[in-house]
MDTraj code that builds the backbone (N, CA, C; nanometers):
import mdtraj as md
import numpy as np

residues = "UNK UNK UNK UNK UNK UNK UNK UNK UNK UNK UNK UNK UNK UNK UNK UNK UNK UNK UNK UNK UNK UNK UNK UNK UNK UNK UNK UNK UNK UNK UNK UNK UNK UNK UNK UNK UNK UNK UNK UNK UNK UNK UNK UNK UNK UNK UNK UNK UNK UNK UNK UNK UNK UNK UNK UNK UNK UNK UNK UNK UNK UNK UNK UNK UNK UNK UNK UNK UNK UNK UNK UNK UNK UNK UNK UNK UNK UNK UNK UNK UNK UNK UNK UNK UNK UNK UNK UNK UNK UNK UNK UNK UNK UNK UNK UNK UNK UNK UNK UNK UNK UNK UNK UNK UNK UNK UNK UNK UNK UNK UNK UNK UNK UNK UNK UNK UNK UNK UNK UNK UNK UNK UNK UNK".split()
xyz = np.array([
    [0.0470, -0.1187, -0.0137],
    [-0.0135, -0.0137, -0.0056],
    [0.0849, 0.0938, -0.0011],
    [0.2026, 0.1452, 0.0181],
    [0.3274, 0.2786, 0.0413],
    [0.3245, 0.2624, -0.0422],
    [0.4716, 0.1344, -0.1399],
    [0.4558, 0.1681, -0.2043],
    [0.3483, 0.2655, -0.3003],
    [0.2419, 0.1873, -0.3440],
    [0.1038, 0.3448, -0.4366],
    [0.0611, 0.4178, -0.4089],
    [0.0965, 0.4559, -0.3018],
    [0.0717, 0.5971, -0.1943],
    [0.1977, 0.6277, -0.2570],
    [0.3299, 0.6685, -0.2171],
    [0.4591, 0.7436, -0.2718],
    [0.4851, 0.7001, -0.4142],
    [0.4080, 0.5800, -0.5650],
    [0.4010, 0.6186, -0.6348],
    [0.3265, 0.7289, -0.6398],
    [0.2193, 0.7675, -0.6882],
    [0.0936, 0.8274, -0.6898],
    [0.1300, 1.0217, -0.6614],
    [0.1615, 0.9207, -0.5042],
    [0.2642, 1.1017, -0.4842],
    [0.3632, 1.1564, -0.5598],
    [0.4419, 1.0880, -0.5782],
    [0.6196, 1.0930, -0.6036],
    [0.5087, 1.2046, -0.7841],
    [0.4610, 1.1676, -0.8776],
    [0.3392, 1.2121, -0.9774],
    [0.2200, 1.2391, -0.9900],
    [0.2166, 1.2970, -0.8744],
    [0.1283, 1.4201, -0.8359],
    [0.2466, 1.6044, -0.7769],
    [0.3351, 1.5498, -0.7153],
    [0.3784, 1.6422, -0.6716],
    [0.5013, 1.6676, -0.8719],
    [0.5815, 1.5541, -0.8669],
    [0.5988, 1.6249, -0.9970],
    [0.5863, 1.6491, -1.1061],
    [0.3690, 1.6483, -1.0812],
    [0.3669, 1.7191, -1.1693],
    [0.2799, 1.8857, -1.1650],
    [0.2897, 1.8971, -1.0845],
    [0.2748, 2.0443, -0.9753],
    [0.4429, 2.0714, -1.0475],
    [0.5201, 2.0135, -0.9455],
    [0.7207, 2.1065, -1.0333],
    [0.6793, 2.1250, -1.1697],
    [0.7272, 2.0335, -1.2218],
    [0.7285, 2.0757, -1.3186],
    [0.6724, 2.2044, -1.3854],
    [0.5097, 2.2192, -1.3973],
    [0.5329, 2.3335, -1.4160],
    [0.5506, 2.4714, -1.3769],
    [0.5935, 2.4470, -1.2885],
    [0.7009, 2.6258, -1.2457],
    [0.8631, 2.5693, -1.2149],
    [0.9570, 2.5075, -1.2249],
    [1.0423, 2.4834, -1.2232],
    [1.1637, 2.3323, -1.3199],
    [1.2849, 2.3760, -1.3885],
    [1.3331, 2.3295, -1.4213],
    [1.2661, 2.1754, -1.4579],
    [1.2866, 2.0967, -1.5846],
    [1.3092, 1.9212, -1.5527],
    [1.3687, 1.8555, -1.4100],
    [1.4730, 1.8503, -1.3650],
    [1.5552, 1.8170, -1.2581],
    [1.5288, 1.8375, -1.1436],
    [1.3742, 1.9106, -1.1204],
    [1.2931, 1.9463, -0.9682],
    [1.2097, 1.7352, -0.9805],
    [1.1835, 1.6599, -1.0214],
    [1.1032, 1.5573, -1.0900],
    [1.3081, 1.5291, -0.9435],
    [1.3605, 1.4988, -0.9379],
    [1.4539, 1.4062, -0.8718],
    [1.4821, 1.4580, -0.7010],
    [1.4272, 1.5752, -0.7223],
    [1.3754, 1.6464, -0.5514],
    [1.2830, 1.6255, -0.5425],
    [1.1673, 1.6174, -0.6582],
    [1.0125, 1.5333, -0.5330],
    [1.0445, 1.3384, -0.5763],
    [1.0522, 1.3051, -0.6184],
    [1.1116, 1.1413, -0.5838],
    [1.2133, 1.1622, -0.4293],
    [1.3048, 1.2548, -0.4323],
    [1.4124, 1.2148, -0.3410],
    [1.3312, 1.3073, -0.1585],
    [1.2424, 1.3634, -0.1840],
    [1.2137, 1.3698, -0.1020],
    [1.0456, 1.3024, -0.0200],
    [1.0347, 1.2718, -0.1483],
    [0.8525, 1.2051, -0.1043],
    [0.9364, 1.0747, -0.0593],
    [1.0617, 1.0319, -0.1197],
    [1.1504, 0.9166, 0.0026],
    [1.1894, 0.8409, 0.1307],
    [1.1866, 1.0526, 0.0999],
    [1.2462, 1.0109, 0.2120],
    [1.1823, 1.0712, 0.3283],
    [0.9736, 1.1284, 0.3203],
    [0.9212, 1.0808, 0.4081],
    [0.8447, 0.9988, 0.4771],
    [0.8257, 0.8680, 0.3035],
    [0.7778, 0.7705, 0.3329],
    [0.8578, 0.5965, 0.3397],
    [0.8480, 0.5824, 0.4327],
    [0.9617, 0.5015, 0.3843],
    [0.9389, 0.3590, 0.3259],
    [1.0468, 0.2327, 0.3277],
    [0.9765, 0.0912, 0.2558],
    [1.1160, 0.0434, 0.2620],
    [1.0782, -0.0713, 0.1188],
    [1.2469, -0.0401, 0.1018],
    [1.2957, -0.0720, -0.0234],
    [1.4254, -0.0667, -0.0441],
    [1.5442, -0.0210, -0.1835],
    [1.4313, -0.0217, -0.3120],
    [1.4205, -0.2106, -0.2983],
    [1.3794, -0.1742, -0.3845],
    [1.1978, -0.1254, -0.4595],
    [1.1396, -0.1501, -0.3218],
    [1.0092, -0.0459, -0.3073],
    [1.0383, 0.1292, -0.3303],
    [1.1119, 0.1749, -0.3438],
    [1.1515, 0.3082, -0.3285],
    [1.2209, 0.2654, -0.4291],
    [1.2884, 0.2410, -0.5449],
    [1.3469, 0.2484, -0.6944],
    [1.2219, 0.2311, -0.7908],
    [1.1347, 0.1609, -0.7461],
    [1.0738, 0.1935, -0.8671],
    [0.9469, 0.2415, -0.8271],
    [0.8006, 0.2719, -0.7480],
    [0.8271, 0.3799, -0.7061],
    [0.8598, 0.5001, -0.7974],
    [0.9733, 0.5613, -0.7970],
    [1.0049, 0.6724, -0.8207],
    [0.9601, 0.6477, -0.9704],
    [1.0436, 0.5275, -1.0088],
    [1.0423, 0.5177, -1.1728],
    [0.8803, 0.4784, -1.2480],
    [0.8380, 0.5034, -1.1775],
    [0.7075, 0.4795, -1.1997],
    [0.6522, 0.5642, -1.1747],
    [0.6418, 0.6554, -1.1376],
    [0.5766, 0.8084, -1.1252],
    [0.6345, 0.8479, -1.1879],
    [0.7476, 0.8556, -1.2237],
    [0.7870, 0.9407, -1.3151],
    [0.7989, 0.9162, -1.4286],
    [0.8201, 0.8283, -1.4453],
    [0.8273, 0.7566, -1.6176],
    [0.6925, 0.7609, -1.6426],
    [0.5515, 0.7433, -1.5879],
    [0.3659, 0.7269, -1.6021],
    [0.3459, 0.8656, -1.6454],
    [0.4419, 0.9121, -1.5671],
    [0.4369, 1.1529, -1.5914],
    [0.4511, 1.1634, -1.7006],
    [0.5749, 1.1322, -1.7402],
    [0.6811, 1.1347, -1.8581],
    [0.5745, 1.0870, -1.9371],
    [0.6011, 0.9757, -2.0219],
    [0.5127, 0.8886, -2.0613],
    [0.4127, 0.9474, -2.0973],
    [0.2894, 1.0216, -2.0281],
    [0.1523, 1.0517, -2.0309],
    [0.2272, 1.2008, -2.0598],
    [0.3053, 1.2677, -2.0707],
    [0.2737, 1.4621, -2.1446],
    [0.3683, 1.3906, -2.2896],
    [0.4389, 1.3377, -2.2679],
    [0.4943, 1.2931, -2.4174],
    [0.3846, 1.2912, -2.5122],
    [0.2900, 1.1577, -2.4078],
    [0.1893, 1.1379, -2.5471],
    [0.0927, 1.2419, -2.5982],
    [0.0949, 1.3469, -2.4401],
    [-0.0025, 1.4210, -2.5514],
    [0.0507, 1.5469, -2.6381],
    [0.1934, 1.5744, -2.5271],
    [0.2262, 1.6639, -2.7315],
    [0.2177, 1.5758, -2.8215],
    [0.3203, 1.4828, -2.8127],
    [0.2656, 1.4117, -2.9691],
    [0.1456, 1.4436, -3.0396],
    [-0.0005, 1.3020, -3.0132],
    [-0.0723, 1.4246, -3.0769],
    [-0.1526, 1.4960, -3.0329],
    [-0.1277, 1.5598, -2.9887],
    [-0.2056, 1.7485, -2.9239],
    [-0.0705, 1.7786, -3.0859],
    [0.0233, 1.7743, -3.1075],
    [0.0633, 1.8255, -3.2435],
    [0.0669, 1.7707, -3.3493],
    [0.0519, 1.5881, -3.3731],
    [0.0732, 1.5807, -3.4965],
    [0.1676, 1.4602, -3.5151],
    [0.2375, 1.5011, -3.4462],
    [0.3197, 1.4630, -3.3853],
    [0.4648, 1.4891, -3.5139],
    [0.4163, 1.6560, -3.5287],
    [0.5711, 1.6335, -3.6958],
    [0.6839, 1.6510, -3.5903],
    [0.6550, 1.7534, -3.4453],
    [0.8780, 1.7627, -3.4188],
    [0.9176, 1.6695, -3.3405],
    [0.8520, 1.5056, -3.2587],
    [0.8463, 1.4178, -3.2116],
    [0.8719, 1.3913, -3.2922],
    [0.7809, 1.3180, -3.3820],
    [0.8590, 1.2211, -3.5924],
    [1.0143, 1.2561, -3.6304],
    [1.0394, 1.4448, -3.5941],
    [1.1699, 1.4506, -3.6921],
    [1.2529, 1.4147, -3.6280],
    [1.2883, 1.4608, -3.4309],
    [1.3226, 1.4326, -3.4018],
    [1.4064, 1.2876, -3.3221],
    [1.2832, 1.1866, -3.3494],
    [1.2692, 1.0513, -3.3346],
    [1.3634, 0.9991, -3.4563],
    [1.3650, 1.0977, -3.5625],
    [1.4210, 1.0812, -3.6945],
    [1.5897, 1.0480, -3.6607],
    [1.6086, 1.1360, -3.6022],
    [1.7071, 1.1996, -3.5419],
    [1.8560, 1.1048, -3.5160],
    [1.7079, 1.0675, -3.4344],
    [1.8230, 0.9170, -3.3367],
    [1.8188, 0.8259, -3.3357],
    [1.7465, 0.8012, -3.4984],
    [1.7163, 0.6549, -3.5262],
    [1.5965, 0.5981, -3.4867],
    [1.5502, 0.6861, -3.4697],
    [1.3996, 0.5277, -3.3940],
    [1.2822, 0.5765, -3.4958],
    [1.1960, 0.4768, -3.4359],
    [1.0812, 0.4154, -3.6141],
    [0.9705, 0.5097, -3.6006],
    [0.9267, 0.5876, -3.4925],
    [0.7827, 0.6844, -3.5046],
    [0.8705, 0.7627, -3.2800],
    [0.8405, 0.8414, -3.3450],
    [0.7523, 0.9842, -3.2261],
    [0.6808, 0.9394, -3.0440],
    [0.6226, 0.8340, -3.1213],
    [0.5847, 0.7505, -2.9835],
    [0.7059, 0.6673, -2.9126],
    [0.8077, 0.6292, -3.0338],
    [0.9168, 0.5797, -2.9372],
    [0.9937, 0.6370, -2.8725],
    [0.9821, 0.7577, -2.9018],
    [1.0763, 0.8687, -2.8417],
    [0.9753, 0.8815, -2.7214],
    [0.8656, 0.9337, -2.7390],
    [0.8012, 0.9299, -2.5327],
    [0.8897, 0.8081, -2.4832],
    [0.8329, 0.6862, -2.5338],
    [0.8962, 0.6214, -2.4294],
    [1.0408, 0.5451, -2.4323],
    [1.0844, 0.6501, -2.5292],
    [1.2843, 0.6422, -2.4409],
    [1.3064, 0.7243, -2.3413],
    [1.2137, 0.8068, -2.3958],
    [1.2006, 0.9273, -2.2271],
    [1.1622, 0.9227, -2.1485],
    [1.1006, 0.8283, -2.1210],
    [1.0326, 0.8508, -2.0027],
    [1.1339, 0.7232, -1.9439],
    [1.1925, 0.6830, -1.9944],
    [1.2809, 0.5700, -1.9522],
    [1.3400, 0.6522, -1.8704],
    [1.3801, 0.7202, -1.9626],
    [1.5060, 0.8448, -1.8953],
    [1.4149, 0.8639, -1.7871],
    [1.3466, 0.9237, -1.7570],
    [1.2960, 1.0171, -1.6313],
    [1.2769, 0.8985, -1.5576],
    [1.2582, 0.7674, -1.5696],
    [1.1830, 0.6558, -1.4554],
    [1.2880, 0.5955, -1.3947],
    [1.4651, 0.6306, -1.4917],
    [1.5090, 0.6152, -1.3605],
    [1.6383, 0.7777, -1.3430],
    [1.5960, 0.8311, -1.3529],
    [1.6063, 0.9992, -1.2687],
    [1.5207, 0.9681, -1.1544],
    [1.4183, 1.0026, -1.1212],
    [1.2989, 0.9067, -1.0364],
    [1.3226, 0.7943, -0.9735],
    [1.3511, 0.6793, -1.0553],
    [1.4051, 0.5976, -0.9533],
    [1.5483, 0.6022, -0.8769],
    [1.7032, 0.6575, -0.9241],
    [1.8010, 0.6873, -0.8154],
    [1.7234, 0.7953, -0.7400],
    [1.7180, 0.8473, -0.7653],
    [1.6879, 1.0367, -0.7070],
    [1.5353, 0.9442, -0.5442],
    [1.4888, 0.8472, -0.5706],
    [1.4146, 0.8511, -0.4550],
    [1.4313, 0.6756, -0.3595],
    [1.5478, 0.6233, -0.4331],
    [1.6214, 0.5309, -0.4254],
    [1.7381, 0.6233, -0.2926],
    [1.8059, 0.7067, -0.3605],
    [1.8778, 0.8469, -0.2412],
    [1.7691, 0.8768, -0.1467],
    [1.7261, 0.9317, -0.1965],
    [1.6491, 0.9461, -0.0078],
    [1.5982, 0.8951, 0.0292],
    [1.5791, 0.7197, 0.0209],
    [1.5396, 0.6488, 0.1759],
    [1.6504, 0.5894, 0.1941],
    [1.7367, 0.5847, 0.0860],
    [1.8851, 0.4895, 0.2208],
    [1.9263, 0.6353, 0.2888],
    [1.9159, 0.8076, 0.2456],
    [1.9596, 0.9415, 0.3863],
    [1.8435, 0.9035, 0.5103],
    [1.7219, 0.8977, 0.4422],
    [1.6099, 0.8647, 0.5560],
    [1.6777, 0.6898, 0.6786],
    [1.7533, 0.5976, 0.5767],
    [1.8022, 0.5056, 0.6267],
    [1.9159, 0.5288, 0.7548],
    [2.0130, 0.6733, 0.6692],
    [2.1646, 0.7427, 0.7538],
    [2.1552, 0.7187, 0.8925],
    [1.9747, 0.8205, 0.8401],
    [2.0003, 0.9410, 1.0226],
    [1.9020, 0.8211, 1.0564],
    [1.8730, 0.8183, 1.0768],
    [1.7520, 0.6881, 1.1049],
    [1.8437, 0.7387, 1.2949],
    [1.7836, 0.6709, 1.3826],
    [1.8535, 0.6627, 1.5543],
    [1.7888, 0.4459, 1.5768],
    [1.7495, 0.4082, 1.5187],
    [1.7816, 0.2824, 1.5842],
    [1.8008, 0.1819, 1.4088],
    [1.9409, 0.2645, 1.3929],
    [1.9503, 0.1807, 1.3268],
    [2.1083, 0.0506, 1.3280],
    [2.0417, -0.1329, 1.2521],
    [2.1094, -0.1343, 1.3205],
    [2.2688, -0.1874, 1.2431],
    [2.3061, -0.2871, 1.3363],
    [2.4512, -0.2033, 1.3656],
    [2.5107, -0.3490, 1.2286],
    [2.6006, -0.2414, 1.1614],
    [2.6644, -0.3938, 1.0417],
    [2.7900, -0.4597, 1.1029],
    [2.8046, -0.4369, 1.2601],
    [2.9523, -0.5562, 1.2179],
    [3.0374, -0.4215, 1.2591],
    [3.0852, -0.3285, 1.1437],
    [3.2206, -0.2846, 1.1057],
    [3.2209, -0.1511, 1.1960],
    [3.1605, -0.0841, 1.3133],
    [3.1967, 0.0091, 1.3959],
    [3.0717, -0.0164, 1.5184],
    [3.1664, -0.0537, 1.6297],
    [3.1261, -0.0631, 1.7603],
    [3.0526, 0.0275, 1.8618],
])
top = md.Topology()
chain = top.add_chain()
for i, resn in enumerate(residues, 1):
    res = top.add_residue(resn, chain, resSeq=i)
    for name in ("N", "CA", "C"):
        top.add_atom(name, md.element.get_by_symbol(name[0]), res)
traj = md.Trajectory(xyz[None], top)
C-alpha cells in the first residue's frame, strides 16, 4: 500500500513542480517523498521509476498527439527511432531512471540518519 501511495504522491508532486521549475525538479520530488515515506530499497526505486516514468510518458504522448507528431517524428529520425511514440517511451525510461535513483537516494538518506539503525558489524 505504501508503494502505491508513494508512487501517486511522486507523480502528482512532480507534475506540479514541472509547471514552475526545470526538468530536474523531478529528482527533488522523488528524493523528498522517499525521504518522508519509508519502505524497501526496491520499492523506493520502482515507485520513483513508475511515478516519473508514467508521468513523462503521458506528457510526451499528449504533446505528440496534440501536435500531430510533427516535431517528435523529426527528433525520432535524428535518433534513428521508428516514430515519435518510441521517442516518448525512451524519454519515459530516462525520466524513470532519474526518478528511481533519486527516490532510492532519499530512502538511503532516511536509513542513514535514522536512530535505530542496525549495526552492520563495522563499528561498535
